[in-house]
MITOR-508176 format. One record per residue (C-alpha): chain; residue in three letters; x negated, y, z; residue number from 1. Coordinates in Angstrom, 1 decimal. Layout:
REM MITOR-508176
<pt ch="A" aa="ALA" u="X" v="Y" w="Z" i="NUM"/>
...
***
This chain:
REM MITOR-508176
<pt ch="A" aa="MET" u="0.0" v="0.0" w="0.0" i="1"/>
<pt ch="A" aa="ASP" u="-2.8" v="2.4" w="0.9" i="2"/>
<pt ch="A" aa="LEU" u="-4.7" v="1.7" w="-2.3" i="3"/>
<pt ch="A" aa="TRP" u="-1.5" v="2.3" w="-4.3" i="4"/>
<pt ch="A" aa="SER" u="-1.1" v="5.7" w="-2.5" i="5"/>
<pt ch="A" aa="ILE" u="-4.6" v="6.7" w="-3.5" i="6"/>
<pt ch="A" aa="ALA" u="-4.0" v="5.5" w="-7.1" i="7"/>
<pt ch="A" aa="ARG" u="-0.7" v="7.3" w="-7.2" i="8"/>
<pt ch="A" aa="LYS" u="-2.3" v="10.5" w="-6.1" i="9"/>
<pt ch="A" aa="SER" u="-5.0" v="10.3" w="-8.8" i="10"/>
<pt ch="A" aa="LEU" u="-2.6" v="9.1" w="-11.6" i="11"/>
<pt ch="A" aa="LEU" u="0.6" v="11.0" w="-10.8" i="12"/>
<pt ch="A" aa="GLY" u="-0.6" v="13.8" w="-8.5" i="13"/>
<pt ch="A" aa="ILE" u="1.7" v="12.6" w="-5.7" i="14"/>
<pt ch="A" aa="PRO" u="0.3" v="13.6" w="-2.3" i="15"/>
<pt ch="A" aa="LEU" u="-0.9" v="11.0" w="0.1" i="16"/>
<pt ch="A" aa="PRO" u="1.5" v="10.0" w="2.8" i="17"/>
<pt ch="A" aa="ASN" u="1.1" v="12.0" w="5.9" i="18"/>
<pt ch="A" aa="TYR" u="1.3" v="9.4" w="8.7" i="19"/>
<pt ch="A" aa="GLY" u="0.6" v="12.2" w="11.2" i="20"/>
<pt ch="A" aa="MET" u="4.3" v="13.2" w="10.8" i="21"/>
<pt ch="A" aa="VAL" u="5.2" v="9.6" w="11.7" i="22"/>
<pt ch="A" aa="GLY" u="3.0" v="9.9" w="14.7" i="23"/>
<pt ch="A" aa="ARG" u="4.6" v="13.2" w="15.7" i="24"/>
<pt ch="A" aa="TRP" u="8.1" v="11.6" w="15.4" i="25"/>
<pt ch="A" aa="ILE" u="7.1" v="8.6" w="17.5" i="26"/>
<pt ch="A" aa="ALA" u="5.4" v="10.8" w="20.1" i="27"/>
<pt ch="A" aa="HIS" u="8.5" v="12.9" w="20.5" i="28"/>
<pt ch="A" aa="MET" u="10.5" v="9.7" w="21.2" i="29"/>
<pt ch="A" aa="THR" u="8.6" v="9.4" w="24.5" i="30"/>
<pt ch="A" aa="HIS" u="10.4" v="12.6" w="25.5" i="31"/>
<pt ch="A" aa="GLY" u="13.8" v="11.4" w="24.3" i="32"/>
<pt ch="A" aa="GLN" u="13.9" v="13.2" w="21.0" i="33"/>
<pt ch="A" aa="PHE" u="14.6" v="10.7" w="18.2" i="34"/>
<pt ch="A" aa="ARG" u="15.9" v="13.0" w="15.5" i="35"/>
<pt ch="A" aa="HIS" u="14.4" v="16.2" w="14.0" i="36"/>
<pt ch="A" aa="ASN" u="15.8" v="18.7" w="11.5" i="37"/>
<pt ch="A" aa="ALA" u="12.4" v="18.8" w="9.9" i="38"/>
<pt ch="A" aa="ILE" u="9.5" v="16.9" w="11.5" i="39"/>
<pt ch="A" aa="ALA" u="6.9" v="19.2" w="10.0" i="40"/>
<pt ch="A" aa="LYS" u="8.4" v="22.1" w="12.0" i="41"/>
<pt ch="A" aa="SER" u="8.5" v="20.2" w="15.2" i="42"/>
<pt ch="A" aa="ARG" u="5.9" v="20.8" w="17.9" i="43"/>
<pt ch="A" aa="LYS" u="2.5" v="19.2" w="17.1" i="44"/>
<pt ch="A" aa="VAL" u="1.3" v="16.4" w="19.3" i="45"/>
<pt ch="A" aa="ILE" u="-2.2" v="15.6" w="20.2" i="46"/>
<pt ch="A" aa="GLY" u="-3.3" v="12.4" w="18.5" i="47"/>
<pt ch="A" aa="GLU" u="-0.4" v="12.3" w="16.1" i="48"/>
<pt ch="A" aa="ASN" u="-2.6" v="11.2" w="13.2" i="49"/>
<pt ch="A" aa="PHE" u="-3.9" v="8.3" w="15.2" i="50"/>
<pt ch="A" aa="ILE" u="-0.4" v="7.4" w="16.5" i="51"/>
<pt ch="A" aa="GLY" u="1.0" v="7.5" w="12.9" i="52"/>
<pt ch="A" aa="TRP" u="-1.8" v="5.4" w="11.3" i="53"/>
<pt ch="A" aa="THR" u="-1.7" v="2.9" w="14.1" i="54"/>
<pt ch="A" aa="ALA" u="2.1" v="2.6" w="13.7" i="55"/>
<pt ch="A" aa="HIS" u="1.7" v="2.3" w="9.9" i="56"/>
<pt ch="A" aa="TYR" u="-0.5" v="-0.8" w="10.3" i="57"/>
<pt ch="A" aa="MET" u="1.4" v="-2.3" w="13.2" i="58"/>
<pt ch="A" aa="ILE" u="4.7" v="-2.0" w="11.4" i="59"/>
<pt ch="A" aa="GLY" u="3.0" v="-3.6" w="8.3" i="60"/>
<pt ch="A" aa="ALA" u="1.8" v="-6.5" w="10.5" i="61"/>
<pt ch="A" aa="ILE" u="5.3" v="-7.0" w="11.9" i="62"/>
<pt ch="A" aa="PHE" u="6.8" v="-7.1" w="8.5" i="63"/>
<pt ch="A" aa="ALA" u="4.1" v="-9.6" w="7.4" i="64"/>
<pt ch="A" aa="ALA" u="5.0" v="-11.7" w="10.4" i="65"/>
<pt ch="A" aa="LEU" u="8.6" v="-11.5" w="9.4" i="66"/>
<pt ch="A" aa="LEU" u="7.7" v="-13.2" w="6.1" i="67"/>
<pt ch="A" aa="ILE" u="6.2" v="-16.2" w="8.0" i="68"/>
<pt ch="A" aa="THR" u="9.1" v="-16.2" w="10.5" i="69"/>
<pt ch="A" aa="ILE" u="11.7" v="-16.5" w="7.7" i="70"/>
<pt ch="A" aa="TRP" u="9.8" v="-18.8" w="5.3" i="71"/>
<pt ch="A" aa="GLY" u="7.7" v="-20.6" w="7.8" i="72"/>
<pt ch="A" aa="GLU" u="4.1" v="-21.6" w="8.1" i="73"/>
<pt ch="A" aa="SER" u="4.6" v="-23.7" w="4.9" i="74"/>
<pt ch="A" aa="TRP" u="4.5" v="-20.4" w="2.9" i="75"/>
<pt ch="A" aa="LEU" u="0.9" v="-20.0" w="4.0" i="76"/>
<pt ch="A" aa="HIS" u="0.1" v="-23.4" w="2.6" i="77"/>
<pt ch="A" aa="ASN" u="1.6" v="-22.5" w="-0.8" i="78"/>
<pt ch="A" aa="PRO" u="2.2" v="-18.7" w="-1.1" i="79"/>
<pt ch="A" aa="THR" u="4.9" v="-17.8" w="-3.7" i="80"/>
<pt ch="A" aa="ILE" u="5.7" v="-14.4" w="-4.9" i="81"/>
<pt ch="A" aa="THR" u="9.4" v="-14.3" w="-4.5" i="82"/>
<pt ch="A" aa="PRO" u="9.6" v="-14.4" w="-0.7" i="83"/>
<pt ch="A" aa="ALA" u="6.8" v="-11.8" w="-0.4" i="84"/>
<pt ch="A" aa="LEU" u="8.5" v="-9.5" w="-2.9" i="85"/>
<pt ch="A" aa="LEU" u="11.9" v="-9.9" w="-1.1" i="86"/>
<pt ch="A" aa="VAL" u="10.4" v="-9.0" w="2.2" i="87"/>
<pt ch="A" aa="GLY" u="8.4" v="-6.1" w="0.7" i="88"/>
<pt ch="A" aa="ILE" u="11.4" v="-4.7" w="-1.0" i="89"/>
<pt ch="A" aa="ALA" u="13.7" v="-5.2" w="2.0" i="90"/>
<pt ch="A" aa="THR" u="11.3" v="-3.2" w="4.2" i="91"/>
<pt ch="A" aa="VAL" u="12.3" v="-0.1" w="2.3" i="92"/>
<pt ch="A" aa="LEU" u="15.4" v="-0.1" w="4.5" i="93"/>
<pt ch="A" aa="ALA" u="13.3" v="1.0" w="7.4" i="94"/>
<pt ch="A" aa="PRO" u="12.3" v="4.4" w="6.0" i="95"/>
<pt ch="A" aa="PHE" u="15.7" v="4.8" w="4.2" i="96"/>
<pt ch="A" aa="LEU" u="17.8" v="4.1" w="7.3" i="97"/>
<pt ch="A" aa="VAL" u="15.6" v="4.9" w="10.3" i="98"/>
<pt ch="A" aa="MET" u="12.4" v="7.0" w="9.6" i="99"/>
<pt ch="A" aa="GLN" u="13.7" v="9.5" w="7.0" i="100"/>
<pt ch="A" aa="PRO" u="16.9" v="10.3" w="8.8" i="101"/>
<pt ch="A" aa="GLY" u="15.0" v="10.6" w="12.1" i="102"/>
<pt ch="A" aa="MET" u="12.4" v="12.9" w="10.6" i="103"/>
<pt ch="A" aa="GLY" u="15.0" v="15.2" w="9.0" i="104"/>
<pt ch="A" aa="ALA" u="14.9" v="13.9" w="5.4" i="105"/>
<pt ch="A" aa="GLY" u="18.4" v="12.3" w="5.6" i="106"/>
<pt ch="A" aa="ILE" u="19.4" v="8.8" w="4.7" i="107"/>
<pt ch="A" aa="ALA" u="17.3" v="7.6" w="1.8" i="108"/>
<pt ch="A" aa="ALA" u="15.7" v="11.0" w="1.5" i="109"/>
<pt ch="A" aa="SER" u="19.0" v="12.6" w="0.7" i="110"/>
<pt ch="A" aa="LYS" u="17.9" v="16.0" w="2.1" i="111"/>
<pt ch="A" aa="THR" u="14.6" v="16.2" w="0.1" i="112"/>
<pt ch="A" aa="GLN" u="14.1" v="18.3" w="-3.0" i="113"/>
<pt ch="A" aa="ASN" u="14.2" v="15.3" w="-5.3" i="114"/>
<pt ch="A" aa="PRO" u="15.9" v="12.4" w="-3.6" i="115"/>
<pt ch="A" aa="ALA" u="15.9" v="10.1" w="-6.7" i="116"/>
<pt ch="A" aa="SER" u="12.2" v="10.5" w="-7.1" i="117"/>
<pt ch="A" aa="ALA" u="11.5" v="10.0" w="-3.3" i="118"/>
<pt ch="A" aa="ARG" u="13.7" v="6.8" w="-3.4" i="119"/>
<pt ch="A" aa="LEU" u="11.9" v="5.5" w="-6.5" i="120"/>
<pt ch="A" aa="GLN" u="8.5" v="6.1" w="-5.0" i="121"/>
<pt ch="A" aa="SER" u="9.5" v="4.4" w="-1.7" i="122"/>
<pt ch="A" aa="LEU" u="10.9" v="1.4" w="-3.6" i="123"/>
<pt ch="A" aa="ILE" u="7.7" v="1.1" w="-5.7" i="124"/>
<pt ch="A" aa="THR" u="5.5" v="1.4" w="-2.7" i="125"/>
<pt ch="A" aa="HIS" u="7.4" v="-1.3" w="-0.8" i="126"/>
<pt ch="A" aa="THR" u="7.3" v="-3.5" w="-3.8" i="127"/>
<pt ch="A" aa="ILE" u="3.5" v="-3.0" w="-3.9" i="128"/>
<pt ch="A" aa="PHE" u="3.5" v="-4.0" w="-0.2" i="129"/>
<pt ch="A" aa="GLY" u="5.3" v="-7.2" w="-1.1" i="130"/>
<pt ch="A" aa="LEU" u="2.7" v="-7.9" w="-3.8" i="131"/>
<pt ch="A" aa="GLY" u="0.0" v="-7.3" w="-1.1" i="132"/>
<pt ch="A" aa="LEU" u="1.7" v="-9.8" w="1.1" i="133"/>
<pt ch="A" aa="TYR" u="1.6" v="-12.4" w="-1.7" i="134"/>
<pt ch="A" aa="LEU" u="-2.1" v="-11.7" w="-2.4" i="135"/>
<pt ch="A" aa="SER" u="-2.9" v="-11.8" w="1.3" i="136"/>
<pt ch="A" aa="GLY" u="-1.2" v="-15.3" w="1.5" i="137"/>
<pt ch="A" aa="TRP" u="-3.6" v="-16.5" w="-1.2" i="138"/>
<pt ch="A" aa="VAL" u="-6.6" v="-14.9" w="0.5" i="139"/>
<pt ch="A" aa="ILE" u="-5.7" v="-16.6" w="3.8" i="140"/>
<pt ch="A" aa="LYS" u="-5.1" v="-19.9" w="2.1" i="141"/>
<pt ch="A" aa="SER" u="-8.5" v="-19.7" w="0.2" i="142"/>
<pt ch="A" aa="PHE" u="-10.6" v="-18.7" w="3.2" i="143"/>
<pt ch="A" aa="TYR" u="-9.0" v="-20.9" w="5.8" i="144"/>
<pt ch="A" aa="SER" u="-7.9" v="-23.9" w="3.7" i="145"/>
<pt ch="A" aa="ILE" u="-4.6" v="-23.9" w="5.3" i="146"/>
***
């Protein structure tokens, strides 16, 4: 996903994701604030970049574990692309229904300048995540002879 973000910036001029805003959103939750009108205008939090990047990778690991939970350890013995893509694409529901509304962008980026573009980019990115799950399955299988 991160490599895709770098390529997307170079190829399409789309800015890199700002996981600091995710960190800010999460940090404000500890004070009971779960929804913002515009997260970028909310009070900055010390360590928000670290919190956001850590959350980004932890959530990715949880979603990867979801793949194994649903399809079982047997998927690691013979990784197939369909389950990985299904999980990757399904994970787009998290930003559409939880993160974007909580951060002030509305359900499925409905309050952004170009919701259709934001939705498409999210879908592409999460599809790339699914592809990464599939490739990771093969790497694990190759290195560990599962």
